[in-house]
mmCIF file as gemmi writes it, N, C-alpha and C atoms, coordinates in Angstrom:
data_model
loop_
_atom_site.group_PDB
_atom_site.id
_atom_site.type_symbol
_atom_site.label_atom_id
_atom_site.label_alt_id
_atom_site.label_comp_id
_atom_site.label_asym_id
_atom_site.label_entity_id
_atom_site.label_seq_id
_atom_site.pdbx_PDB_ins_code
_atom_site.Cartn_x
_atom_site.Cartn_y
_atom_site.Cartn_z
_atom_site.occupancy
_atom_site.B_iso_or_equiv
_atom_site.pdbx_formal_charge
_atom_site.auth_seq_id
_atom_site.auth_asym_id
_atom_site.pdbx_PDB_model_num
ATOM 1 N N . MET Axp A 1 ? 59.36 -123.784 -214.998 1 0 ? 1 A 1
ATOM 2 C CA . MET Axp A 1 ? 59.612 -123.352 -216.11 1 0 ? 1 A 1
ATOM 3 C C . MET Axp A 1 ? 59.961 -124.453 -217.312 1 0 ? 1 A 1
ATOM 4 N N . TYR Axp A 2 ? 60.838 -125.36 -216.862 1 0 ? 2 A 1
ATOM 5 C CA . TYR Axp A 2 ? 61.641 -126.186 -217.991 1 0 ? 2 A 1
ATOM 6 C C . TYR Axp A 2 ? 60.677 -127.086 -218.184 1 0 ? 2 A 1
ATOM 7 N N . MET Axp A 3 ? 59.382 -127.612 -217.04 1 0 ? 3 A 1
ATOM 8 C CA . MET Axp A 3 ? 58.358 -128.785 -217.559 1 0 ? 3 A 1
ATOM 9 C C . MET Axp A 3 ? 57.719 -128.022 -218.411 1 0 ? 3 A 1
ATOM 10 N N . LEU Axp A 4 ? 57.311 -126.488 -218.201 1 0 ? 4 A 1
ATOM 11 C CA . LEU Axp A 4 ? 56.525 -126.107 -219.543 1 0 ? 4 A 1
ATOM 12 C C . LEU Axp A 4 ? 57.142 -125.86 -220.92 1 0 ? 4 A 1
ATOM 13 N N . ALA Axp A 5 ? 58.595 -125.594 -220.663 1 0 ? 5 A 1
ATOM 14 C CA . ALA Axp A 5 ? 59.211 -125.517 -222.051 1 0 ? 5 A 1
ATOM 15 C C . ALA Axp A 5 ? 59.007 -127.253 -222.829 1 0 ? 5 A 1
ATOM 16 N N . LEU Axp A 6 ? 59.459 -128.023 -222.028 1 0 ? 6 A 1
ATOM 17 C CA . LEU Axp A 6 ? 59.306 -129.349 -222.162 1 0 ? 6 A 1
ATOM 18 C C . LEU Axp A 6 ? 58.018 -130.138 -223.127 1 0 ? 6 A 1
ATOM 19 N N . GLY Axp A 7 ? 57.313 -129.04 -222.381 1 0 ? 7 A 1
ATOM 20 C CA . GLY Axp A 7 ? 55.827 -129.81 -222.888 1 0 ? 7 A 1
ATOM 21 C C . GLY Axp A 7 ? 55.215 -128.963 -224.138 1 0 ? 7 A 1
ATOM 22 N N . VAL Axp A 8 ? 55.674 -127.896 -224.349 1 0 ? 8 A 1
ATOM 23 C CA . VAL Axp A 8 ? 55.532 -126.98 -225.536 1 0 ? 8 A 1
ATOM 24 C C . VAL Axp A 8 ? 56.227 -127.701 -226.482 1 0 ? 8 A 1
ATOM 25 N N . ILE Axp A 9 ? 57.415 -128.534 -226.186 1 0 ? 9 A 1
ATOM 26 C CA . ILE Axp A 9 ? 58.542 -128.985 -227.433 1 0 ? 9 A 1
ATOM 27 C C . ILE Axp A 9 ? 57.816 -130.399 -227.619 1 0 ? 9 A 1
ATOM 28 N N . LEU Axp A 10 ? 57.5 -131.116 -226.842 1 0 ? 10 A 1
ATOM 29 C CA . LEU Axp A 10 ? 56.939 -132.504 -226.925 1 0 ? 10 A 1
ATOM 30 C C . LEU Axp A 10 ? 55.437 -132.483 -227.613 1 0 ? 10 A 1
ATOM 31 N N . ALA Axp A 11 ? 54.721 -130.983 -227.429 1 0 ? 11 A 1
ATOM 32 C CA . ALA Axp A 11 ? 53.39 -131.257 -227.986 1 0 ? 11 A 1
ATOM 33 C C . ALA Axp A 11 ? 53.461 -130.366 -229.569 1 0 ? 11 A 1
ATOM 34 N N . LEU Axp A 12 ? 54.573 -130.041 -229.711 1 0 ? 12 A 1
ATOM 35 C CA . LEU Axp A 12 ? 55.368 -129.39 -231.31 1 0 ? 12 A 1
ATOM 36 C C . LEU Axp A 12 ? 55.645 -130.479 -232.065 1 0 ? 12 A 1
ATOM 37 N N . LEU Axp A 13 ? 56.293 -131.652 -231.355 1 0 ? 13 A 1
ATOM 38 C CA . LEU Axp A 13 ? 56.877 -132.69 -231.867 1 0 ? 13 A 1
ATOM 39 C C . LEU Axp A 13 ? 55.866 -133.563 -232.29 1 0 ? 13 A 1
ATOM 40 N N . LYS Axp A 14 ? 54.942 -133.765 -231.398 1 0 ? 14 A 1
ATOM 41 C CA . LYS Axp A 14 ? 53.434 -134.639 -231.775 1 0 ? 14 A 1
ATOM 42 C C . LYS Axp A 14 ? 52.661 -134.197 -232.772 1 0 ? 14 A 1
ATOM 43 N N . TYR Axp A 15 ? 52.397 -132.756 -232.867 1 0 ? 15 A 1
ATOM 44 C CA . TYR Axp A 15 ? 51.374 -132.328 -234.044 1 0 ? 15 A 1
ATOM 45 C C . TYR Axp A 15 ? 52.394 -132.724 -235.126 1 0 ? 15 A 1
ATOM 46 N N . LEU Axp A 16 ? 53.211 -131.975 -235.065 1 0 ? 16 A 1
ATOM 47 C CA . LEU Axp A 16 ? 54.226 -132.187 -236.392 1 0 ? 16 A 1
ATOM 48 C C . LEU Axp A 16 ? 54.492 -133.976 -236.674 1 0 ? 16 A 1
ATOM 49 N N . GLU Axp A 17 ? 54.172 -135.006 -235.848 1 0 ? 17 A 1
ATOM 50 C CA . GLU Axp A 17 ? 54.978 -135.852 -236.05 1 0 ? 17 A 1
ATOM 51 C C . GLU Axp A 17 ? 56.129 -135.99 -236.302 1 0 ? 17 A 1
ATOM 52 N N . ILE Axp A 18 ? 56.841 -135.624 -235.443 1 0 ? 18 A 1
ATOM 53 C CA . ILE Axp A 18 ? 58.394 -135.699 -235.882 1 0 ? 18 A 1
ATOM 54 C C . ILE Axp A 18 ? 58.876 -136.692 -234.439 1 0 ? 18 A 1
ATOM 55 N N . GLY Axp A 19 ? 59.761 -137.459 -235.447 1 0 ? 19 A 1
ATOM 56 C CA . GLY Axp A 19 ? 60.672 -138.389 -234.273 1 0 ? 19 A 1
ATOM 57 C C . GLY Axp A 19 ? 59.332 -139.597 -233.342 1 0 ? 19 A 1
ATOM 58 N N . PRO Axp A 20 ? 60.363 -140.253 -232.647 1 0 ? 20 A 1
ATOM 59 C CA . PRO Axp A 20 ? 59.643 -141.016 -231.709 1 0 ? 20 A 1
ATOM 60 C C . PRO Axp A 20 ? 58.26 -140.719 -231.304 1 0 ? 20 A 1
ATOM 61 N N . VAL Axp A 21 ? 58.216 -139.381 -230.967 1 0 ? 21 A 1
ATOM 62 C CA . VAL Axp A 21 ? 56.886 -138.813 -230.033 1 0 ? 21 A 1
ATOM 63 C C . VAL Axp A 21 ? 55.874 -138.925 -231.13 1 0 ? 21 A 1
ATOM 64 N N . ALA Axp A 22 ? 55.726 -139.069 -232.181 1 0 ? 22 A 1
ATOM 65 C CA . ALA Axp A 22 ? 54.734 -139.152 -232.943 1 0 ? 22 A 1
ATOM 66 C C . ALA Axp A 22 ? 54.089 -140.193 -232.733 1 0 ? 22 A 1
ATOM 67 N N . THR Axp A 23 ? 54.26 -141.185 -232.056 1 0 ? 23 A 1
ATOM 68 C CA . THR Axp A 23 ? 54.089 -142.562 -231.754 1 0 ? 23 A 1
ATOM 69 C C . THR Axp A 23 ? 53.099 -142.725 -230.39 1 0 ? 23 A 1
ATOM 70 N N . TRP Axp A 24 ? 53.705 -141.68 -229.488 1 0 ? 24 A 1
ATOM 71 C CA . TRP Axp A 24 ? 53.337 -141.581 -227.982 1 0 ? 24 A 1
ATOM 72 C C . TRP Axp A 24 ? 52.006 -141.086 -227.661 1 0 ? 24 A 1
ATOM 73 N N . SER Axp A 25 ? 51.068 -141.405 -226.895 1 0 ? 25 A 1
ATOM 74 C CA . SER Axp A 25 ? 49.548 -141.438 -226.661 1 0 ? 25 A 1
ATOM 75 C C . SER Axp A 25 ? 49.861 -139.88 -226.312 1 0 ? 25 A 1
ATOM 76 N N . TRP Axp A 26 ? 48.901 -139.001 -226.352 1 0 ? 26 A 1
ATOM 77 C CA . TRP Axp A 26 ? 48.679 -137.551 -226.183 1 0 ? 26 A 1
ATOM 78 C C . TRP Axp A 26 ? 48.936 -137.307 -224.549 1 0 ? 26 A 1
ATOM 79 N N . TRP Axp A 27 ? 48.341 -138.253 -223.838 1 0 ? 27 A 1
ATOM 80 C CA . TRP Axp A 27 ? 48.426 -138.29 -222.122 1 0 ? 27 A 1
ATOM 81 C C . TRP Axp A 27 ? 50.095 -138.269 -222.086 1 0 ? 27 A 1
ATOM 82 N N . TRP Axp A 28 ? 50.763 -138.71 -222.338 1 0 ? 28 A 1
ATOM 83 C CA . TRP Axp A 28 ? 52.199 -139.05 -222.372 1 0 ? 28 A 1
ATOM 84 C C . TRP Axp A 28 ? 52.994 -137.348 -222.976 1 0 ? 28 A 1
ATOM 85 N N . VAL Axp A 29 ? 52.462 -136.861 -223.778 1 0 ? 29 A 1
ATOM 86 C CA . VAL Axp A 29 ? 53.052 -135.856 -224.33 1 0 ? 29 A 1
ATOM 87 C C . VAL Axp A 29 ? 52.528 -134.249 -223.444 1 0 ? 29 A 1
ATOM 88 N N . LEU Axp A 30 ? 51.305 -134.696 -222.929 1 0 ? 30 A 1
ATOM 89 C CA . LEU Axp A 30 ? 50.382 -133.382 -222.131 1 0 ? 30 A 1
ATOM 90 C C . LEU Axp A 30 ? 51.097 -133.803 -220.526 1 0 ? 30 A 1
ATOM 91 N N . THR Axp A 31 ? 51.659 -134.536 -220.038 1 0 ? 31 A 1
ATOM 92 C CA . THR Axp A 31 ? 51.952 -134.985 -218.988 1 0 ? 31 A 1
ATOM 93 C C . THR Axp A 31 ? 52.723 -133.824 -218.243 1 0 ? 31 A 1
ATOM 94 N N . PRO Axp A 32 ? 53.702 -133.231 -218.862 1 0 ? 32 A 1
ATOM 95 C CA . PRO Axp A 32 ? 54.555 -131.986 -218.473 1 0 ? 32 A 1
ATOM 96 C C . PRO Axp A 32 ? 53.642 -130.941 -218.344 1 0 ? 32 A 1
ATOM 97 N N . PHE Axp A 33 ? 52.577 -130.476 -218.957 1 0 ? 33 A 1
ATOM 98 C CA . PHE Axp A 33 ? 51.697 -129.177 -218.65 1 0 ? 33 A 1
ATOM 99 C C . PHE Axp A 33 ? 50.802 -129.488 -217.421 1 0 ? 33 A 1
ATOM 100 N N . GLY Axp A 34 ? 50.324 -130.773 -216.84 1 0 ? 34 A 1
ATOM 101 C CA . GLY Axp A 34 ? 49.908 -131.124 -215.745 1 0 ? 34 A 1
ATOM 102 C C . GLY Axp A 34 ? 50.849 -131.185 -214.345 1 0 ? 34 A 1
ATOM 103 N N . LEU Axp A 35 ? 51.936 -131.516 -214.742 1 0 ? 35 A 1
ATOM 104 C CA . LEU Axp A 35 ? 53.115 -130.947 -213.625 1 0 ? 35 A 1
ATOM 105 C C . LEU Axp A 35 ? 53.289 -129.852 -213.349 1 0 ? 35 A 1
ATOM 106 N N . THR Axp A 36 ? 53.327 -128.869 -214.587 1 0 ? 36 A 1
ATOM 107 C CA . THR Axp A 36 ? 53.571 -127.216 -214.112 1 0 ? 36 A 1
ATOM 108 C C . THR Axp A 36 ? 52.385 -126.552 -213.31 1 0 ? 36 A 1
ATOM 109 N N . ILE Axp A 37 ? 51.216 -127.673 -213.804 1 0 ? 37 A 1
ATOM 110 C CA . ILE Axp A 37 ? 50.378 -126.5 -212.97 1 0 ? 37 A 1
ATOM 111 C C . ILE Axp A 37 ? 50.49 -127.015 -211.583 1 0 ? 37 A 1
ATOM 112 N N . LEU Axp A 38 ? 50.665 -128.228 -211.452 1 0 ? 38 A 1
ATOM 113 C CA . LEU Axp A 38 ? 50.502 -128.733 -210.068 1 0 ? 38 A 1
ATOM 114 C C . LEU Axp A 38 ? 51.974 -127.996 -209.224 1 0 ? 38 A 1
ATOM 115 N N . TRP Axp A 39 ? 52.927 -127.888 -210.132 1 0 ? 39 A 1
ATOM 116 C CA . TRP Axp A 39 ? 54.068 -126.952 -209.157 1 0 ? 39 A 1
ATOM 117 C C . TRP Axp A 39 ? 53.767 -125.786 -208.967 1 0 ? 39 A 1
ATOM 118 N N . TRP Axp A 40 ? 52.956 -125.173 -210.042 1 0 ? 40 A 1
ATOM 119 C CA . TRP Axp A 40 ? 52.439 -123.931 -209.619 1 0 ? 40 A 1
ATOM 120 C C . TRP Axp A 40 ? 51.474 -123.501 -208.058 1 0 ? 40 A 1
ATOM 121 N N . ALA Axp A 41 ? 50.658 -124.431 -208.211 1 0 ? 41 A 1
ATOM 122 C CA . ALA Axp A 41 ? 49.625 -124.388 -207.443 1 0 ? 41 A 1
ATOM 123 C C . ALA Axp A 41 ? 50.407 -124.635 -205.973 1 0 ? 41 A 1
ATOM 124 N N . TRP Axp A 42 ? 51.234 -125.85 -205.988 1 0 ? 42 A 1
ATOM 125 C CA . TRP Axp A 42 ? 51.908 -125.603 -204.67 1 0 ? 42 A 1
ATOM 126 C C . TRP Axp A 42 ? 53.051 -124.866 -204.403 1 0 ? 42 A 1
ATOM 127 N N . ALA Axp A 43 ? 53.794 -124.085 -205.405 1 0 ? 43 A 1
ATOM 128 C CA . ALA Axp A 43 ? 54.64 -122.691 -204.79 1 0 ? 43 A 1
ATOM 129 C C . ALA Axp A 43 ? 53.539 -121.515 -204.274 1 0 ? 43 A 1
ATOM 130 N N . ASP Axp A 44 ? 52.436 -121.744 -204.901 1 0 ? 44 A 1
ATOM 131 C CA . ASP Axp A 44 ? 51.794 -120.35 -204.725 1 0 ? 44 A 1
ATOM 132 C C . ASP Axp A 44 ? 50.98 -120.806 -203.222 1 0 ? 44 A 1
ATOM 133 N N . SER Axp A 45 ? 50.599 -121.963 -203.048 1 0 ? 45 A 1
ATOM 134 C CA . SER Axp A 45 ? 49.71 -122.167 -201.844 1 0 ? 45 A 1
ATOM 135 C C . SER Axp A 45 ? 50.697 -122.473 -200.795 1 0 ? 45 A 1
ATOM 136 N N . THR Axp A 46 ? 52.012 -122.748 -200.737 1 0 ? 46 A 1
ATOM 137 C CA . THR Axp A 46 ? 53.137 -122.638 -199.535 1 0 ? 46 A 1
ATOM 138 C C . THR Axp A 46 ? 53.916 -121.444 -199.48 1 0 ? 46 A 1
ATOM 139 N N . GLY Axp A 47 ? 53.284 -120.53 -200.545 1 0 ? 47 A 1
ATOM 140 C CA . GLY Axp A 47 ? 54.415 -119.199 -200.486 1 0 ? 47 A 1
ATOM 141 C C . GLY Axp A 47 ? 55.775 -118.868 -201.057 1 0 ? 47 A 1
ATOM 142 N N . TYR Axp A 48 ? 55.727 -120.216 -201.652 1 0 ? 48 A 1
ATOM 143 C CA . TYR Axp A 48 ? 57.377 -120.563 -202.122 1 0 ? 48 A 1
ATOM 144 C C . TYR Axp A 48 ? 57.673 -119.292 -203.156 1 0 ? 48 A 1
ATOM 145 N N . THR Axp A 49 ? 56.793 -118.926 -203.867 1 0 ? 49 A 1
ATOM 146 C CA . THR Axp A 49 ? 57.19 -117.943 -204.769 1 0 ? 49 A 1
ATOM 147 C C . THR Axp A 49 ? 57.123 -116.374 -204.453 1 0 ? 49 A 1
ATOM 148 N N . LYS Axp A 50 ? 56.25 -115.982 -203.563 1 0 ? 50 A 1
ATOM 149 C CA . LYS Axp A 50 ? 56.633 -115.248 -202.664 1 0 ? 50 A 1
ATOM 150 C C . LYS Axp A 50 ? 57.941 -114.601 -201.805 1 0 ? 50 A 1
ATOM 151 N N . ARG Axp A 51 ? 58.174 -115.777 -201.136 1 0 ? 51 A 1
ATOM 152 C CA . ARG Axp A 51 ? 59.33 -115.931 -200.448 1 0 ? 51 A 1
ATOM 153 C C . ARG Axp A 51 ? 60.585 -115.558 -201.334 1 0 ? 51 A 1
ATOM 154 N N . LYS Axp A 52 ? 60.344 -116.013 -202.038 1 0 ? 52 A 1
ATOM 155 C CA . LYS Axp A 52 ? 61.783 -116.07 -203.568 1 0 ? 52 A 1
ATOM 156 C C . LYS Axp A 52 ? 61.884 -114.734 -203.818 1 0 ? 52 A 1
ATOM 157 N N . ALA Axp A 53 ? 60.898 -114.009 -204.172 1 0 ? 53 A 1
ATOM 158 C CA . ALA Axp A 53 ? 60.558 -112.57 -204.763 1 0 ? 53 A 1
ATOM 159 C C . ALA Axp A 53 ? 61.338 -112.026 -203.208 1 0 ? 53 A 1
ATOM 160 N N . MET Axp A 54 ? 60.66 -112.048 -202.268 1 0 ? 54 A 1
ATOM 161 C CA . MET Axp A 54 ? 61.008 -111.143 -201.048 1 0 ? 54 A 1
ATOM 162 C C . MET Axp A 54 ? 62.692 -111.448 -201.091 1 0 ? 54 A 1
ATOM 163 N N . GLU Axp A 55 ? 63.237 -112.562 -201.084 1 0 ? 55 A 1
ATOM 164 C CA . GLU Axp A 55 ? 64.697 -113.101 -200.951 1 0 ? 55 A 1
ATOM 165 C C . GLU Axp A 55 ? 65.346 -111.974 -201.897 1 0 ? 55 A 1
ATOM 166 N N . LYS Axp A 56 ? 65.216 -111.802 -202.999 1 0 ? 56 A 1
ATOM 167 C CA . LYS Axp A 56 ? 65.618 -111.617 -204.232 1 0 ? 56 A 1
ATOM 168 C C . LYS Axp A 56 ? 65.834 -109.901 -203.84 1 0 ? 56 A 1
ATOM 169 N N . MET Axp A 57 ? 64.402 -109.071 -203.984 1 0 ? 57 A 1
ATOM 170 C CA . MET Axp A 57 ? 64.044 -108.053 -203.374 1 0 ? 57 A 1
ATOM 171 C C . MET Axp A 57 ? 65.319 -107.315 -202.05 1 0 ? 57 A 1
ATOM 172 N N . ASP Axp A 58 ? 65.727 -108.448 -201.28 1 0 ? 58 A 1
ATOM 173 C CA . ASP Axp A 58 ? 66.235 -108.105 -199.934 1 0 ? 58 A 1
ATOM 174 C C . ASP Axp A 58 ? 67.792 -107.926 -200.565 1 0 ? 58 A 1
ATOM 175 N N . GLN Axp A 59 ? 67.981 -108.999 -201.409 1 0 ? 59 A 1
ATOM 176 C CA . GLN Axp A 59 ? 69.526 -108.918 -201.815 1 0 ? 59 A 1
ATOM 177 C C . GLN Axp A 59 ? 69.806 -107.843 -202.48 1 0 ? 59 A 1
ATOM 178 N N . ARG Axp A 60 ? 68.828 -107.173 -203.626 1 0 ? 60 A 1
ATOM 179 C CA . ARG Axp A 60 ? 69.163 -106.026 -204.488 1 0 ? 60 A 1
ATOM 180 C C . ARG Axp A 60 ? 69.168 -104.868 -203.326 1 0 ? 60 A 1
ATOM 181 N N . LYS Axp A 61 ? 68.541 -104.775 -202.335 1 0 ? 61 A 1
ATOM 182 C CA . LYS Axp A 61 ? 68.305 -103.72 -201.289 1 0 ? 61 A 1
ATOM 183 C C . LYS Axp A 61 ? 69.845 -103.475 -200.637 1 0 ? 61 A 1
ATOM 184 N N . GLN Axp A 62 ? 70.349 -104.528 -200.55 1 0 ? 62 A 1
ATOM 185 C CA . GLN Axp A 62 ? 71.34 -104.759 -199.455 1 0 ? 62 A 1
ATOM 186 C C . GLN Axp A 62 ? 72.687 -104.662 -200.51 1 0 ? 62 A 1
ATOM 187 N N . GLU Axp A 63 ? 72.938 -104.906 -201.877 1 0 ? 63 A 1
ATOM 188 C CA . GLU Axp A 63 ? 73.579 -104.49 -202.563 1 0 ? 63 A 1
ATOM 189 C C . GLU Axp A 63 ? 73.91 -103.01 -202.947 1 0 ? 63 A 1
ATOM 190 N N . ARG Axp A 64 ? 72.54 -102.421 -203.035 1 0 ? 64 A 1
ATOM 191 C CA . ARG Axp A 64 ? 72.192 -100.953 -202.964 1 0 ? 64 A 1
ATOM 192 C C . ARG Axp A 64 ? 73.093 -100.372 -201.669 1 0 ? 64 A 1
ATOM 193 N N . ILE Axp A 65 ? 72.799 -100.885 -200.929 1 0 ? 65 A 1
ATOM 194 C CA . ILE Axp A 65 ? 73.642 -100.051 -199.787 1 0 ? 65 A 1
ATOM 195 C C . ILE Axp A 65 ? 74.522 -100.348 -199.719 1 0 ? 65 A 1
ATOM 196 N N . ASP Axp A 66 ? 75.267 -101.614 -199.875 1 0 ? 66 A 1
ATOM 197 C CA . ASP Axp A 66 ? 76.558 -101.883 -199.986 1 0 ? 66 A 1
ATOM 198 C C . ASP Axp A 66 ? 77.277 -100.851 -201.197 1 0 ? 66 A 1
ATOM 199 N N . LYS Axp A 67 ? 76.828 -100.759 -202 1 0 ? 67 A 1
ATOM 200 C CA . LYS Axp A 67 ? 77.266 -99.561 -202.94 1 0 ? 67 A 1
ATOM 201 C C . LYS Axp A 67 ? 77.487 -98.54 -202.582 1 0 ? 67 A 1
ATOM 202 N N . HIS Axp A 68 ? 76.392 -97.815 -202.11 1 0 ? 68 A 1
ATOM 203 C CA . HIS Axp A 68 ? 76.18 -96.416 -201.625 1 0 ? 68 A 1
ATOM 204 C C . HIS Axp A 68 ? 77.073 -96.194 -200.407 1 0 ? 68 A 1
ATOM 205 N N . LYS Axp A 69 ? 77.546 -97.169 -199.402 1 0 ? 69 A 1
ATOM 206 C CA . LYS Axp A 69 ? 78.289 -97.109 -198.358 1 0 ? 69 A 1
ATOM 207 C C . LYS Axp A 69 ? 80.001 -97.28 -198.808 1 0 ? 69 A 1
ATOM 208 N N . GLU Axp A 70 ? 80.222 -98.167 -200.071 1 0 ? 70 A 1
ATOM 209 C CA . GLU Axp A 70 ? 81.464 -97.904 -200.559 1 0 ? 70 A 1
ATOM 210 C C . GLU Axp A 70 ? 81.82 -96.623 -201.302 1 0 ? 70 A 1
ATOM 211 N N . ALA Axp A 71 ? 80.657 -96.012 -201.757 1 0 ? 71 A 1
ATOM 212 C CA . ALA Axp A 71 ? 80.858 -94.865 -202.634 1 0 ? 71 A 1
ATOM 213 C C . ALA Axp A 71 ? 81.429 -93.491 -201.767 1 0 ? 71 A 1
ATOM 214 N N . MET Axp A 72 ? 80.565 -93.801 -200.428 1 0 ? 72 A 1
ATOM 215 C CA . MET Axp A 72 ? 81.18 -92.759 -199.621 1 0 ? 72 A 1
ATOM 216 C C . MET Axp A 72 ? 82.321 -92.943 -198.645 1 0 ? 72 A 1
ATOM 217 N N . GLY Axp A 73 ? 83.145 -94.223 -198.889 1 0 ? 73 A 1
ATOM 218 C CA . GLY Axp A 73 ? 84.095 -94.477 -198.34 1 0 ? 73 A 1
ATOM 219 C C . GLY Axp A 73 ? 83.828 -95.202 -197.075 1 0 ? 73 A 1
ATOM 220 N N . MET Axp A 74 ? 82.773 -95.848 -196.805 1 0 ? 74 A 1
ATOM 221 C CA . MET Axp A 74 ? 82.55 -96.923 -195.379 1 0 ? 74 A 1
ATOM 222 C C . MET Axp A 74 ? 83.028 -97.742 -196.069 1 0 ? 74 A 1
ATOM 223 N N . ARG Axp A 75 ? 83.045 -98.789 -195.439 1 0 ? 75 A 1
ATOM 224 C CA . ARG Axp A 75 ? 83.124 -100.73 -195.597 1 0 ? 75 A 1
ATOM 225 C C . ARG Axp A 75 ? 81.928 -100.859 -195.591 1 0 ? 75 A 1
ATOM 226 N N . PRO Axp A 76 ? 81.307 -101.722 -196.214 1 0 ? 76 A 1
ATOM 227 C CA . PRO Axp A 76 ? 79.82 -102.589 -196.167 1 0 ? 76 A 1
ATOM 228 C C . PRO Axp A 76 ? 80.262 -103.572 -194.949 1 0 ? 76 A 1
ATOM 229 N N . ARG Axp A 77 ? 79.114 -103.793 -194.127 1 0 ? 77 A 1
ATOM 230 C CA . ARG Axp A 77 ? 79.463 -104.978 -193.055 1 0 ? 77 A 1
ATOM 231 C C . ARG Axp A 77 ? 79.299 -106.068 -193.829 1 0 ? 77 A 1
ATOM 232 N N . LYS Axp A 78 ? 79.921 -106.909 -193.24 1 0 ? 78 A 1
ATOM 233 C CA . LYS Axp A 78 ? 79.898 -108.374 -193.673 1 0 ? 78 A 1
ATOM 234 C C . LYS Axp A 78 ? 78.832 -109.261 -193.012 1 0 ? 78 A 1
ATOM 235 N N . PRO Axp A 79 ? 78.286 -110.309 -193.578 1 0 ? 79 A 1
ATOM 236 C CA . PRO Axp A 79 ? 77.149 -110.996 -193.21 1 0 ? 79 A 1
ATOM 237 C C . PRO Axp A 79 ? 77.547 -111.794 -192.016 1 0 ? 79 A 1
ATOM 238 N N . ARG Axp A 80 ? 76.575 -112.088 -191.189 1 0 ? 80 A 1
ATOM 239 C CA . ARG Axp A 80 ? 77.154 -112.807 -189.968 1 0 ? 80 A 1
ATOM 240 C C . ARG Axp A 80 ? 76.961 -114.56 -190.347 1 0 ? 80 A 1
């Protein structure tokens, strides 16, 4: 996501001809977009994105369970 934001900023600077970016080649300005595409392709093909989403869901589920146990007066189990 940071590379995408960097690409947008560099493209705006190049288009508006602001600062030293105005003299750079468009290839250098558009490189962050290419890197972003490569990152997303790698993350999707290796399952990284899905794994992170599942870890986040599992953590939220465990926090909900612990909250309910605490409300019932039971102590939540500590992770091993």
